[in-house]
C-alpha positions as CSV (number, residue, x, y, z in Angstrom):
1,X,109.2,112.4,93.5
2,X,111.8,110.0,91.7
3,X,111.7,107.2,88.9
4,X,112.8,103.7,89.9
5,X,115.8,103.7,87.0
6,X,118.5,105.6,87.3
7,X,119.6,107.6,84.0
8,X,122.3,105.0,83.8
9,X,120.0,102.2,83.1
10,X,117.7,103.8,81.2
11,X,120.6,105.1,79.1
12,X,121.9,101.4,78.1
13,X,118.3,100.3,77.6
14,X,118.7,102.4,74.6
15,X,121.9,101.4,73.8
16,X,122.2,97.4,74.7
17,X,125.2,96.8,72.9
18,X,127.2,99.2,75.2
19,X,128.9,98.0,78.3
20,X,129.2,100.3,81.4
21,X,133.0,100.6,82.5
22,X,134.3,101.2,85.9
23,X,135.9,104.7,87.5
24,X,137.4,105.5,90.8
25,X,136.2,109.0,92.1
26,X,139.6,110.5,91.1
27,X,138.9,109.4,87.4
28,X,135.5,110.8,86.9
29,X,137.1,114.3,88.7
30,X,139.7,114.4,86.1
31,X,137.2,113.6,83.5
32,X,134.9,116.1,84.6
33,X,137.3,119.0,85.1
34,X,138.6,118.2,81.7
35,X,135.3,118.2,79.9
36,X,134.4,121.5,81.9
37,X,138.0,122.9,80.8
38,X,136.7,122.3,76.9
39,X,134.0,124.4,77.5
40,X,135.6,127.5,79.4
41,X,138.5,127.6,76.3
42,X,136.1,127.3,73.7
43,X,134.0,130.4,72.4
44,X,130.8,128.3,72.0
45,X,127.8,128.6,74.2
46,X,127.2,124.5,74.7
47,X,124.3,123.6,77.0
48,X,125.8,121.8,80.1
49,X,123.6,119.7,82.4
50,X,125.4,118.8,85.9
51,X,124.4,116.2,88.4
52,X,126.1,116.4,92.1
53,X,124.9,113.6,94.6
54,X,125.1,116.0,97.5
55,X,125.1,119.8,97.9
56,X,128.9,119.9,99.6
57,X,130.0,117.7,96.6
58,X,128.3,121.0,94.4
59,X,130.0,123.5,96.6
60,X,133.3,122.3,95.8
61,X,133.1,123.1,92.0
62,X,130.6,126.0,92.2
63,X,133.3,128.7,91.5
64,X,133.7,126.7,88.1
65,X,130.0,127.0,86.8
66,X,130.2,130.4,87.8
67,X,132.7,130.7,85.5
68,X,130.5,128.4,82.5
69,X,127.7,130.6,82.9
70,X,129.4,133.4,81.9
71,X,129.7,131.6,78.3
72,X,126.1,130.6,78.0
73,X,122.8,130.8,79.6
74,X,121.8,126.9,79.2
75,X,123.4,125.6,82.6
76,X,121.4,123.2,85.0
77,X,123.2,122.1,88.2
78,X,121.3,119.5,90.1
79,X,122.2,118.0,93.6
80,X,120.4,117.0,96.8
81,X,119.9,119.4,99.0
82,X,121.7,119.7,102.7
83,X,121.7,123.6,103.9
84,X,120.6,126.5,101.5
85,X,120.6,125.1,98.1
86,X,117.3,125.1,96.0
87,X,115.9,125.6,93.1
88,X,116.8,129.1,91.9
89,X,117.3,130.7,88.2
90,X,120.3,133.0,89.1
91,X,123.3,133.0,87.1
92,X,122.3,129.6,86.1
93,X,119.5,127.1,87.0
94,X,119.7,124.9,90.1
95,X,117.2,122.2,90.4
96,X,117.0,120.5,94.3
97,X,116.3,116.7,94.2
98,X,114.7,114.5,96.9
99,X,117.4,112.7,98.6
100,X,115.2,109.8,97.8
101,X,116.0,110.1,94.4
102,X,118.3,107.4,92.2
103,X,120.3,111.2,91.3
104,X,121.6,110.7,95.0
105,X,123.4,107.7,94.1
106,X,124.3,108.8,90.5
107,X,127.1,111.3,88.8
108,X,126.5,112.9,85.7
109,X,127.7,115.5,82.9
110,X,126.6,116.2,79.6
111,X,127.6,118.6,77.3
112,X,126.1,119.5,74.0
113,X,127.9,122.0,71.7
114,X,127.5,122.8,68.1
115,X,131.1,121.1,67.2
116,X,131.3,118.4,69.5
117,X,129.2,116.5,71.9
118,X,130.2,114.5,75.4
119,X,128.5,113.2,78.4
120,X,129.4,111.3,82.0
121,X,127.0,109.1,83.1
122,X,128.1,107.0,86.1
123,X,126.2,105.3,89.1
124,X,128.1,104.6,92.6
125,X,128.7,100.8,93.4
126,X,127.5,100.5,97.0
127,X,130.8,99.5,99.0
128,X,130.7,96.0,100.9
129,X,131.1,97.4,103.8
130,X,130.0,100.9,103.8
131,X,131.2,103.4,106.9
132,X,128.4,105.3,108.7
133,X,130.7,108.3,109.2
134,X,130.6,111.6,107.2
135,X,133.8,111.3,105.9
136,X,133.1,108.1,104.1
137,X,131.6,110.2,101.1
138,X,135.0,111.7,100.8
139,X,136.9,108.0,100.3
140,X,139.2,108.1,97.3
141,X,138.2,104.5,96.4
142,X,134.7,105.0,95.4
143,X,134.0,103.1,92.5
144,X,131.2,103.9,90.0
145,X,130.1,102.1,87.1
146,X,129.0,104.4,83.5
147,X,129.4,105.8,80.3
148,X,132.5,108.2,79.2
149,X,131.6,109.0,75.8
150,X,132.7,111.7,72.8
151,X,129.5,110.2,70.5
152,X,127.1,112.4,69.9
153,X,123.8,110.2,69.8
154,X,124.6,108.5,72.9
155,X,125.2,112.4,74.7
156,X,121.7,113.4,72.8
157,X,120.0,110.5,75.0
158,X,121.9,111.2,78.2
159,X,120.9,115.3,77.8
160,X,116.7,114.2,77.1
161,X,117.1,111.7,80.2
162,X,118.2,114.5,82.3
163,X,116.0,117.1,80.6
164,X,112.7,115.1,81.7
165,X,113.9,114.9,85.1
166,X,114.3,118.9,85.3
167,X,111.4,119.0,84.2
168,X,109.8,116.8,86.8
169,X,111.2,119.5,89.5
170,X,110.9,122.3,88.1
171,X,108.0,122.3,85.5
172,X,108.3,126.1,85.2
173,X,111.3,125.7,82.7
174,X,109.4,123.7,80.2
175,X,109.9,126.7,77.8
176,X,113.4,127.1,78.6
177,X,114.4,123.3,78.3
178,X,112.5,123.6,74.8
179,X,114.8,126.4,73.5
180,X,117.5,124.2,74.5
181,X,116.0,121.0,72.6
182,X,115.4,122.9,69.4
183,X,118.7,124.2,69.7
184,X,121.3,121.7,70.7
185,X,119.5,118.1,70.5
186,X,117.4,118.7,67.3
187,X,120.6,119.9,65.4
188,X,122.8,117.7,66.7
189,X,120.3,114.7,65.5
190,X,120.0,116.4,62.1
191,X,123.5,116.7,61.8
192,X,124.1,113.1,62.5
193,X,121.7,112.1,59.9
194,X,123.0,114.5,57.2
195,X,126.2,113.1,57.8
196,X,125.0,109.7,57.3
197,X,125.4,108.4,60.8
198,X,128.8,108.0,61.9
199,X,127.9,107.1,65.3
200,X,126.1,103.8,64.2
201,X,129.3,103.1,62.4
202,X,131.9,103.3,65.7
203,X,130.1,101.7,68.9
204,X,133.3,102.1,70.9
205,X,132.5,104.0,74.2
206,X,135.3,106.4,73.6
207,X,134.7,108.3,70.2
208,X,137.1,110.7,69.4
209,X,138.0,111.4,73.0
210,X,140.3,114.1,74.1
211,X,143.8,111.7,73.8
212,X,145.4,113.6,76.5
213,X,142.4,113.2,78.7
214,X,142.6,109.5,77.6
215,X,146.0,108.9,78.6
216,X,145.1,111.2,82.3
217,X,141.9,108.6,83.1
218,X,144.0,105.4,82.7
219,X,146.9,107.1,84.5
220,X,144.6,107.5,87.0
221,X,143.0,104.4,86.8
222,X,146.1,102.2,86.9
223,X,147.3,104.4,89.7
224,X,143.7,104.1,92.2
225,X,143.6,99.7,91.4
226,X,147.3,100.1,92.4
227,X,146.7,102.1,95.7
228,X,143.2,100.1,96.0
229,X,145.3,96.8,96.0
230,X,148.0,98.6,98.3
231,X,145.6,99.7,101.0
232,X,143.7,95.8,100.9
233,X,147.0,94.6,101.6
234,X,147.7,97.1,104.4
235,X,143.9,96.7,105.7
236,X,144.7,92.4,105.9
237,X,147.8,93.2,107.7
238,X,146.4,95.5,110.1
239,X,143.2,93.0,110.9
240,X,145.7,90.4,111.2
241,X,147.7,92.7,113.6
242,X,144.7,93.8,115.5
243,X,143.3,90.1,115.9
244,X,147.0,89.2,117.3
245,X,147.0,92.2,119.7
246,X,143.2,91.2,120.8
247,X,144.4,87.6,121.6
248,X,147.6,88.4,123.4
249,X,145.7,91.0,125.1
250,X,142.8,88.6,126.2
251,X,144.4,85.9,127.2
252,X,146.8,87.9,129.2
253,X,144.0,89.4,131.3
254,X,143.4,86.1,132.7
255,X,145.6,83.5,134.6
256,X,143.3,80.3,134.0
257,X,144.2,78.2,131.9
258,X,140.4,77.2,130.7
259,X,139.8,80.9,129.8
260,X,142.6,81.3,128.2
261,X,142.3,78.5,125.5
262,X,138.7,79.1,125.1
263,X,139.4,83.1,124.6
264,X,142.4,82.1,121.9
265,X,140.1,79.7,120.4
266,X,136.9,82.2,119.7
267,X,139.1,84.8,118.8
268,X,141.6,83.2,116.3
269,X,138.6,81.7,114.9
270,X,136.4,84.6,114.3
271,X,139.2,86.7,113.2
272,X,140.6,84.1,110.5
273,X,136.7,83.0,109.3
274,X,137.6,79.4,109.7
275,X,135.2,76.5,109.8
276,X,136.3,75.1,113.2
277,X,139.0,75.9,115.4
278,X,140.2,73.7,118.1
279,X,142.4,73.6,120.8
280,X,143.5,71.0,123.6
281,X,146.2,70.2,126.1
282,X,148.5,67.3,125.5
283,X,152.2,66.3,126.1
284,X,154.9,64.5,123.7
285,X,154.0,61.1,125.3
286,X,150.4,61.3,125.9
287,X,147.8,58.5,124.4
288,X,144.9,60.7,123.6
289,X,143.7,64.1,124.1
290,X,140.1,65.0,124.7
291,X,139.0,68.0,123.3
292,X,137.6,70.9,125.3
293,X,138.0,74.0,123.5
294,X,136.5,74.6,120.1
295,X,135.0,77.4,117.6
296,X,132.7,76.6,114.8
297,X,131.0,77.9,112.3
298,X,127.0,77.4,111.9
299,X,126.3,73.7,110.1
300,X,130.0,72.7,110.9
301,X,129.1,69.6,112.7
302,X,131.0,69.8,116.4
303,X,133.9,67.7,117.9
304,X,134.1,69.2,121.5
305,X,134.2,66.3,124.0
306,X,135.9,63.8,121.6
307,X,138.5,62.1,122.3
308,X,141.6,61.6,119.5
309,X,144.1,59.4,119.1
310,X,148.1,60.5,119.9
311,X,150.0,57.7,120.4
312,X,151.1,56.4,116.7
313,X,149.2,59.3,115.1
314,X,151.6,60.4,112.2
315,X,150.8,63.6,111.8
316,X,150.9,64.1,115.9
317,X,154.5,62.7,115.3
318,X,155.5,64.4,112.8
319,X,154.4,67.9,114.8
320,X,156.2,66.7,117.7
321,X,159.4,65.9,115.7
322,X,159.9,68.8,113.8
323,X,158.3,71.6,116.5
324,X,157.0,73.0,113.5
325,X,153.0,73.6,111.9
326,X,151.7,71.0,109.9
327,X,150.1,72.4,106.4
328,X,147.4,70.3,104.8
329,X,146.0,72.0,101.8
330,X,143.9,69.3,100.5
331,X,143.2,66.2,102.7
332,X,141.9,63.8,99.7
333,X,144.8,64.1,97.3
334,X,147.7,64.3,100.3
335,X,150.0,61.3,100.9
336,X,149.9,61.5,104.6
337,X,146.2,61.2,104.6
338,X,146.0,57.8,102.7
339,X,145.6,54.4,104.0
340,X,148.9,52.9,102.2
341,X,151.2,55.3,104.2
342,X,150.6,53.6,107.4
343,X,149.0,50.4,109.0
344,X,145.8,49.8,107.9
345,X,144.2,50.7,111.7
346,X,145.8,54.3,111.3
347,X,145.1,54.8,107.8
348,X,141.7,54.1,108.4
349,X,141.6,55.8,111.5
350,X,142.8,59.4,110.0
351,X,140.3,58.8,107.1
352,X,137.2,58.6,109.4
353,X,138.5,61.3,111.5
354,X,138.6,63.2,108.1
355,X,135.0,62.1,106.6
356,X,133.7,62.5,109.8
357,X,134.7,65.9,111.0
358,X,134.4,67.4,107.2
359,X,137.8,68.4,107.0
360,X,138.7,69.8,103.4
361,X,142.0,71.3,104.7
362,X,143.8,70.8,107.7
363,X,146.6,72.6,109.8
364,X,148.2,71.7,112.8
365,X,150.3,74.0,114.8
366,X,151.9,72.9,118.0
367,X,152.0,75.3,121.5
368,X,155.2,75.3,122.4
369,X,157.3,77.3,125.3
370,X,161.2,76.6,125.4
371,X,160.9,73.4,123.3
372,X,158.4,71.9,125.7
373,X,154.9,70.7,124.0
374,X,151.9,72.5,125.9
375,X,149.3,71.4,123.3
376,X,147.9,71.9,120.1
377,X,146.2,74.1,117.8
378,X,144.1,72.7,114.7
379,X,142.3,74.9,112.1
380,X,139.5,72.9,110.1
381,X,138.4,74.1,106.7
382,X,135.2,72.1,105.7
383,X,133.8,73.0,103.0
384,X,133.8,70.8,99.5
385,X,136.9,73.3,97.9
386,X,139.8,73.0,99.7
387,X,141.9,76.0,100.2
388,X,145.8,76.7,100.2
389,X,146.5,77.9,103.4
390,X,148.7,81.4,103.0
391,X,151.8,81.6,104.3
392,X,150.7,85.0,106.3
393,X,147.7,83.4,107.8
394,X,150.2,80.0,109.3
395,X,152.6,83.1,110.2
396,X,149.8,84.7,112.6
397,X,148.3,81.4,113.7
398,X,152.2,80.5,114.7
399,X,152.2,83.7,116.7
400,X,148.9,83.4,118.3
401,X,150.1,79.7,119.6
402,X,153.4,81.1,121.1
403,X,151.2,83.9,122.9
404,X,149.2,80.9,124.6
405,X,152.0,78.8,125.6
406,X,153.9,81.9,127.2
407,X,150.2,82.6,128.7
408,X,149.6,79.0,129.6
409,X,153.1,79.1,131.6
410,X,152.5,82.3,133.5
411,X,149.4,80.3,134.2
412,X,150.8,77.4,135.6
413,X,153.4,79.9,137.5
414,X,150.6,81.5,139.0
415,X,148.9,78.4,140.0
416,X,152.2,76.6,141.6
417,X,152.4,80.1,143.6
418,X,149.3,79.9,145.0
419,X,149.6,76.1,146.0
420,X,153.2,77.2,147.4
421,X,151.6,80.3,149.7
422,X,148.6,78.0,150.7
423,X,151.5,75.5,151.6
424,X,153.3,78.2,153.5
425,X,150.3,79.3,155.3
426,X,149.5,75.6,156.3
427,X,153.4,75.6,157.5
428,X,152.6,78.7,159.4
429,X,149.6,77.3,161.2
430,X,151.2,74.2,161.9
431,X,153.7,75.8,163.5
432,X,152.0,78.3,165.4
433,X,149.9,75.2,166.6
434,X,153.1,73.2,167.2
435,X,154.5,75.7,169.3
436,X,151.1,76.5,171.3
437,X,150.2,72.7,171.9
438,X,153.8,71.2,172.5
439,X,154.0,74.2,175.1
440,X,150.9,73.4,176.6
441,X,151.4,69.7,176.8
442,X,155.0,69.7,177.7
443,X,155.0,72.8,180.4
444,X,151.8,71.0,182.5
445,X,153.2,67.8,183.1
446,X,156.6,69.4,183.9
447,X,155.1,71.5,186.4
448,X,153.2,68.7,187.7
449,X,156.7,66.7,187.9
450,X,158.3,69.3,189.4
451,X,155.7,70.1,192.0
452,X,155.8,66.4,193.2
453,X,159.6,66.0,193.3
454,X,160.0,69.2,195.2
455,X,157.4,68.0,197.8
456,X,159.2,64.7,197.9
457,X,162.5,66.3,198.7
458,X,161.5,69.0,200.5
459,X,158.9,67.1,203.1
460,X,160.9,63.7,204.3
461,X,158.4,63.0,206.5
462,X,155.2,62.8,204.4
463,X,153.1,60.0,205.1
464,X,153.5,56.9,202.9
465,X,150.0,57.5,201.0
466,X,150.7,60.7,199.9
467,X,154.1,59.9,198.9
468,X,152.5,57.1,197.1
469,X,150.0,59.8,195.4
470,X,152.9,62.2,194.3
471,X,155.2,59.6,192.8
472,X,152.0,58.0,190.8
473,X,151.3,61.5,189.4
474,X,155.3,62.0,188.3
475,X,155.1,58.7,187.1
476,X,151.9,59.3,184.8
477,X,152.5,62.7,183.5
478,X,155.8,61.5,182.6
479,X,154.6,58.8,180.6
480,X,152.1,61.3,179.2
481,X,155.1,63.4,177.8
482,X,157.0,60.2,176.7
483,X,153.7,59.6,174.2
484,X,153.8,63.3,173.3
485,X,157.5,62.5,171.9
486,X,156.8,59.3,170.8
487,X,153.7,60.8,168.3
488,X,156.2,63.7,166.9
489,X,158.8,61.2,166.0
490,X,156.3,58.5,164.5
491,X,154.9,61.4,162.4
492,X,158.1,62.5,161.0
493,X,159.4,58.7,160.1
494,X,155.9,58.2,158.5
495,X,156.2,62.0,156.5
496,X,159.7,61.3,155.9
497,X,159.1,58.0,154.4
498,X,161.7,56.3,156.5
499,X,159.4,53.7,157.8
500,X,160.5,50.0,156.7
501,X,156.8,48.0,156.1
502,X,156.8,44.5,157.1
503,X,153.8,43.4,155.5
504,X,152.6,39.6,156.2
505,X,149.4,37.9,156.2
506,X,148.0,38.8,160.2
507,X,144.6,37.8,161.7
508,X,142.7,41.3,162.1
509,X,140.8,39.9,165.4
510,X,143.7,39.4,167.0
511,X,145.3,42.5,166.1
512,X,142.1,44.4,167.3
513,X,142.1,42.0,170.7
514,X,145.8,43.3,171.4
515,X,144.8,47.2,170.8
516,X,141.7,46.6,173.3
517,X,144.6,45.3,175.8
518,X,146.6,48.3,175.2
519,X,143.4,50.2,176.1
520,X,142.9,48.5,179.0
521,X,146.2,48.4,180.2
522,X,146.9,52.5,179.8
523,X,143.5,53.5,181.0
524,X,141.5,52.7,184.2
525,X,138.2,50.5,183.2
526,X,136.1,52.4,185.3
527,X,137.1,55.7,183.5
528,X,136.1,54.3,179.9
529,X,132.7,53.8,178.0
530,X,131.6,50.3,177.5
531,X,133.7,48.8,174.5
532,X,131.9,46.2,172.5
533,X,134.0,44.0,170.0
534,X,131.4,42.7,167.3
535,X,134.0,41.6,165.2
536,X,133.6,38.0,163.5
537,X,135.6,34.9,163.9
538,X,135.6,33.9,160.4
539,X,137.3,36.5,158.7
540,X,140.5,36.0,156.0
541,X,143.7,36.8,156.9
542,X,144.7,40.7,156.2
543,X,148.1,41.9,154.1
544,X,149.5,44.7,156.6
545,X,152.0,45.3,159.0
546,X,151.1,44.0,162.4
547,X,153.0,47.0,164.5
548,X,151.3,49.7,162.7
549,X,147.7,48.0,161.8
550,X,147.8,47.8,165.9
551,X,149.0,51.3,166.3
552,X,145.5,52.3,164.0
553,X,143.3,50.3,166.3
554,X,144.6,51.4,169.5
555,X,144.4,55.2,168.5
556,X,141.1,55.2,166.9
557,X,139.9,53.4,170.1
558,X,141.7,56.0,172.2
559,X,140.1,58.8,170.4
560,X,136.7,57.4,170.6
561,X,137.2,56.8,174.6
562,X,138.5,60.7,174.7
563,X,135.4,62.3,173.1
564,X,132.6,60.1,174.8
565,X,131.2,60.0,178.4
566,X,131.6,56.9,180.9
567,X,127.9,56.1,180.0
568,X,128.3,56.2,176.4
569,X,129.1,53.3,174.0
570,X,131.8,52.3,171.4
571,X,131.7,49.4,169.5
572,X,134.2,48.0,166.7
573,X,133.2,45.9,163.8
574,X,134.6,44.7,160.5
575,X,132.8,44.2,156.8
576,X,133.5,43.5,153.4
577,X,134.5,46.7,151.6
578,X,134.8,45.3,148.2
579,X,136.3,41.9,147.0
580,X,140.0,42.7,147.7
581,X,139.6,44.8,151.1
582,X,137.9,44.8,154.5
583,X,136.5,47.8,156.2
584,X,137.1,48.1,159.8
585,X,134.9,50.5,161.8
586,X,135.3,52.2,165.4
587,X,131.7,53.8,166.1
588,X,131.1,55.5,169.4
589,X,128.1,57.7,170.7
590,X,130.3,60.7,171.8
591,X,130.9,64.2,171.0
592,X,130.3,63.9,167.2
593,X,131.6,65.8,164.2
594,X,130.4,69.1,162.1
595,X,129.9,67.9,158.6
596,X,131.8,70.4,157.3
597,X,134.9,69.1,160.0
598,X,134.8,65.4,158.6
599,X,138.0,66.1,156.4
600,X,139.8,68.3,158.8
601,X,139.8,65.9,161.9
602,X,142.6,64.6,160.1
603,X,144.7,67.6,159.8
604,X,147.7,67.7,161.9
605,X,147.4,69.2,165.3
606,X,143.5,69.5,164.7
607,X,141.5,70.4,167.8
608,X,138.2,71.2,167.8
609,X,138.1,73.5,170.6
610,X,141.3,75.5,169.6
611,X,145.0,74.4,170.9
612,X,144.6,75.1,174.1
613,X,141.1,75.8,174.9
614,X,140.0,72.1,174.9
615,X,138.4,69.6,177.3
616,X,140.2,66.4,176.1
617,X,143.8,66.5,176.4
618,X,146.3,65.3,173.1
619,X,148.1,67.0,170.5
620,X,146.1,66.2,167.6
621,X,148.6,64.1,165.9
622,X,146.8,60.6,166.3
623,X,143.9,60.9,163.2
624,X,147.2,62.5,161.4
625,X,149.0,59.4,162.3
626,X,146.8,56.8,161.3
627,X,145.7,58.4,157.9
628,X,149.7,58.2,157.1
629,X,149.7,54.5,158.1
630,X,146.9,53.2,156.2
631,X,147.9,55.2,153.4
632,X,151.2,53.4,153.9
633,X,149.7,50.0,153.0
634,X,147.2,51.6,150.2
635,X,144.0,51.7,152.4
636,X,141.6,54.7,152.8
637,X,140.3,56.2,156.1
638,X,137.2,58.6,156.8
639,X,135.0,59.7,159.4
640,X,131.1,60.1,159.1
641,X,129.1,62.0,161.9
642,X,125.6,63.2,161.8
643,X,126.3,66.2,163.8
644,X,127.4,67.7,167.0
645,X,126.2,65.3,169.8
646,X,125.2,62.7,167.2
647,X,128.4,60.1,168.0
648,X,130.9,59.0,165.1
649,X,132.2,56.7,162.8
650,X,135.9,56.3,161.8
651,X,136.5,53.6,158.8
652,X,139.7,52.5,157.1
653,X,140.3,49.6,155.0
654,X,142.5,46.7,155.0
655,X,143.9,44.4,152.1
656,X,142.8,40.7,152.0
657,X,145.3,38.1,152.0
658,X,145.0,36.2,148.7
659,X,146.3,32.7,150.0
660,X,146.7,30.1,147.5
661,X,145.0,27.8,150.4
662,X,141.4,29.4,150.3
663,X,142.8,32.2,152.9
664,X,142.9,29.4,155.4
665,X,144.5,31.1,158.6
666,X,148.0,29.9,159.5
667,X,148.2,27.6,162.5
668,X,150.9,29.5,163.8
669,X,148.8,32.2,164.5
670,X,146.9,32.1,168.1
671,X,143.3,33.1,168.0
672,X,141.9,35.2,170.9
673,X,138.3,35.0,171.8
674,X,136.3,38.1,171.1
675,X,135.6,39.8,174.6
676,X,133.5,42.6,175.5
677,X,135.9,45.2,177.6
678,X,133.2,47.6,179.8
679,X,133.4,49.2,183.0
680,X,133.6,45.3,184.7
681,X,136.4,44.4,182.8
682,X,139.6,43.7,185.0
683,X,142.9,45.8,184.3
684,X,145.8,44.1,183.2
685,X,149.2,45.0,184.7
686,X,151.3,47.3,183.1
687,X,153.7,44.0,182.0
688,X,150.7,43.1,179.9
689,X,150.7,46.3,177.7
690,X,150.5,45.7,174.0
691,X,153.0,46.3,171.8
692,X,152.9,45.8,168.4
693,X,156.0,43.8,168.4
694,X,154.1,40.7,170.6
695,X,152.2,39.8,167.8
696,X,155.9,38.7,166.1
697,X,156.7,36.5,169.2
698,X,153.4,35.2,169.6
699,X,153.2,33.9,166.0
700,X,156.9,32.1,166.7
701,X,154.8,30.0,169.0
702,X,153.9,26.3,168.3
């Protein structure tokens, strides 16, 4: 049972010239107590109507109304029931209205006496962000809008409105209410008419107020406004402190730079309520920067993924030079953004950036750590009406930027630590392999040499044939040890960058033939697979160091022979890789490589079967040496294989010599015909073993 219009609205309909005032709860409490004290102090028996929003508010004032009931029988108390508040006629009339009634949002007190009349008719203003907790109803900052007056005519009309409401809930009180109207309301109206209706002469909302009460209310209102302003300021500071703490906590939980920057931009944009907030990594000498982290409000154009100019950008340069925040309140009239302030290109670029991004107010904050620039943080206001950046907001953004800088340094330090740990782990693994492989590779030939020499020394009557076998075995194992030591020395020179590269124009075909000769000289041709040279005669010269080029070819061919059965096949061919490089490919039909190991085969000491469990000898340094050599002349090396027992292909690139004579071969270079090296090829003597330095000596011959 409720009516749509509140008592305040209905009262203002009867008195349209009156304007409601704003009151805080503390002011209404003081006014109500003053009106109640007036009733208790007089000997008169007035009509008193009090409406409380909730039963719990009535309980706080129940003792006062028991005293008032001792002065008069015309007391009516209205409230929304919560526990045991009901309609009753005890020492005074209680009216329990429905919680959905408009009275639940109103505060009323009307007193009609023979000598005076006053009323307090107010409705509560809803809060902007209402608290759902029960304690919110006790908040001293609650505000009400309504009328407090001693005007008899207004007071009588307010009493009529409330008596009508009482009859809706307590129709059995009709007789008592009729008596109240005749005794108080009609007589007051007659007195007004008999006195010339003074209320019409003075329409002030405070007609004949108690001076003390008026001063008290003014004091309470002023104090409450000051308190509200102070609370608002504290709430803003608390909110900013909470934002700073939340950003700090969020970014400190992660050591991932991308996550740190995204969390920072999201928290800052939401906390300050800006249209756009972006963060990008940059250094003082960078030419451009890419926007990878962004927060935008709905309807704001995105700039994520765009590349912004930094070099010759006056805004960026000013921030870098001063290491301070740059603040632009209005981009339309800021002299730093006019085309006349800089060169035409720079001025147009900044103006286009402001227009395309809809920037009306701009804040640029450097992300620093010990004067080292790590990035930039920008806040954009994109509404048509620009704003003035508040000092507190700028200080907050600076504090967040400082925290972001610290977090980025910590993340970088952790990443470097992880990388260092990985390097240490790799070094430890390398050390273990080095100890295992060198121990095995040195111990085995040393043992053989020792046995052969001891046999030769202790058995002077050994047959010549057996003596030759012993000597050859000792020599072969000594050569094996020499190659092992040579590989270590070679790799050490390459990794320490102590190699003096002698780059010159070379015939790639000749280098390949020398590498093939090296293989034939070192290995019995009956023990190696068939090697087919598919290199064309019509090749341009290459620009490389001949010694090291032959070394790469020899090691790749040796590796192919090692892992290919005698019945298998090896081929070498050369193709153009691009306009500036040739691609050399050594293919075999041997053991093959698993796809997930195509990169690791070039690692130090890599052995597919393990350091000590392998069918083929060697240290696992050959391919690592090849990678270092090819890297030295700026080429690339890689492996391809379809899998185990599917063969493999090793490729590397060599730069082409750009000759001013159409890449014609130098007449001093001797071209060796292509050969097919296989099981039937004769073996050369040890005196013809390939030495990379042979290339130079051969080129000098006419």
